[in-house]
C-alpha positions, -999 to 999 in steps of 0.1 A, spaced: -681 -38 24 -664 -68 23 -685 -97 10 -684 -133 27 -682 -163 4 -715 -179 -2 -724 -213 14 -752 -219 -9 -745 -241 -39 -773 -219 -58 -796 -229 -84 -788 -265 -86 -795 -264 -125 -769 -239 -132 -737 -249 -149 -717 -272 -128 -680 -260 -124 -656 -276 -146 -633 -300 -123 -666 -311 -105 -684 -320 -139 -651 -336 -151 -650 -357 -119 -688 -368 -123 -681 -376 -161 -648 -397 -151 -667 -416 -123 -696 -423 -148 -674 -434 -176 -653 -457 -150 -684 -474 -135 -700 -483 -169 -669 -497 -182 -662 -515 -151 -698 -530 -156 -690 -539 -193 -659 -558 -181 -678 -575 -154 -658 -560 -126 -623 -564 -139 -616 -525 -138 -625 -522 -102 -604 -552 -95 -576 -534 -111 -583 -500 -95 -596 -508 -57 -577 -507 -25 -558 -540 -20 -533 -539 9 -513 -568 -3 -511 -556 -37 -501 -521 -28 -475 -535 -5 -462 -566 -22 -469 -558 -59 -459 -522 -60 -492 -512 -75 -489 -476 -63 -518 -461 -84 -542 -479 -60 -537 -448 -37 -557 -429 -61 -580 -450 -84 -600 -464 -56 -620 -432 -58 -630 -438 -93 -647 -469 -87 -680 -482 -71 -697 -513 -59 -730 -509 -74 -758 -484 -88 -768 -472 -54 -731 -466 -42 -722 -447 -72 -756 -427 -74 -753 -413 -39 -716 -405 -43 -722 -387 -74 -751 -365 -57 -727 -358 -33 -701 -350 -55 -727 -326 -74 -737 -307 -43 -707 -306 -20 -681 -305 -50 -697 -278 -70 -698 -257 -37 -661 -265 -25 -648 -256 -63 -667 -224 -63 -651 -213 -27 -616 -226 -36 -612 -222 -72 -600 -248 -96 -564 -256 -84 -568 -256 -47 -601 -277 -52 -582 -302 -72 -555 -304 -47 -582 -311 -19 -597 -340 -40 -562 -356 -46 -551 -355 -12 -585 -366 4 -584 -396 -20 -548 -406 -11 -552 -400 26 -584 -419 28 -567 -447 11 -535 -446 34 -554 -446 66 -573 -478 54 -541 -493 43 -527 -488 78 -554 -501 97 -579 -519 76 -578 -555 62 -605 -550 43 -604 -540 4 -624 -508 -5 -635 -488 -33 -656 -457 -38 -656 -418 -38 -666 -412 -4 -630 -405 4 -634 -374 -17 -669 -364 -2 -656 -367 34 -627 -344 20 -653 -319 10 -666 -319 44 -633 -314 59 -627 -286 36 -658 -268 49 -650 -273 84 -616 -259 77 -629 -230 60 -653 -224 90 -625 -227 117 -599 -206 101 -616 -180 80 -628 -151 101 -656 -140 76 -677 -168 83 -667 -183 116 -698 -171 129 -721 -192 107 -727 -218 135 -760 -232 119 -738 -242 87 -711 -256 111 -736 -277 130 -752 -287 96 -720 -301 82 -709 -318 119 -745 -336 119 -739 -347 82 -704 -362 92 -716 -378 124 -746 -394 108 -723 -409 79 -697 -420 106 -726 -438 127 -738 -454 97 -704 -468 87 -696 -481 121 -730 -500 120 -725 -513 86 -696 -539 81 -695 -530 46 -687 -494 49 -647 -484 51 -650 -455 78 -612 -455 78 -613 -441 42 -642 -418 54 -619 -406 83 -589 -403 62 -607 -381 35 -619 -359 61 -587 -355 78 -570 -349 42 -596 -325 32 -595 -306 63 -555 -299 61 -553 -297 25 -581 -269 26 -559 -251 54 -526 -256 35 -536 -239 2 -561 -216 18 -590 -198 1 -583 -174 -29 -581 -142 -9 -557 -156 13 -524 -147 -3 -501 -149 28 -484 -181 36 -486 -183 73 -472 -205 96 -504 -225 104 -508 -232 64 -471 -245 62 -478 -268 94 -511 -280 79 -490 -290 45 -458 -304 63 -479 -320 88 -507 -335 64 -477 -348 41 -460 -365 71 -490 -381 87 -498 -395 50 -463 -408 48 -465 -423 82 -498 -443 73 -481 -454 42 -452 -466 60 -472 -484 87 -491 -503 59 -463 -513 39 -446 -525 71 -477 -542 81 -486 -559 48 -453 -562 29 
């Protein structure tokens, strides 16, 4: 009998998967280092449209996911990474999971770069990427498509957090939406471990995701350059 992938992260105190553990350690180290420098590291790493477009500081497409604006910010994102990141890494495996993290972070920054004038930082782009990956799994994997309860749970989490973002001017919902889209497309492009065949849909998601990300970066460069 074919086994279905588990959507339970199991015992919360079992060993955290290695990429998730490393990501959490990196975020903690960067947060403490930023505190020690009085916020200078975050200034160096956050999304700043003018420094991206005119200063050529392209590392800012990735580094905003490593910095946070305060204790509550970092703790909430760390908890979400612990729960959802552990789950995604177990479902997709290390290499695919790392691709989901990176593309979610970049897509979140790219969407904000194209449409938002505010500076931003935080790993919530990646957290929404996890949720996008879970939606991709539910949508395309016939083994779990019938789990409507889980789909409703994820959709409610996404909707609630987006609503809170629209109600709070200090939240970058463009980053959230970009991360969600990036996670969905990259998860579909890389596929799950048992999906060995490169299908037309996977190719479309890979090429389309890169094209959308490139277009957003172009729009941002044109707008702020």
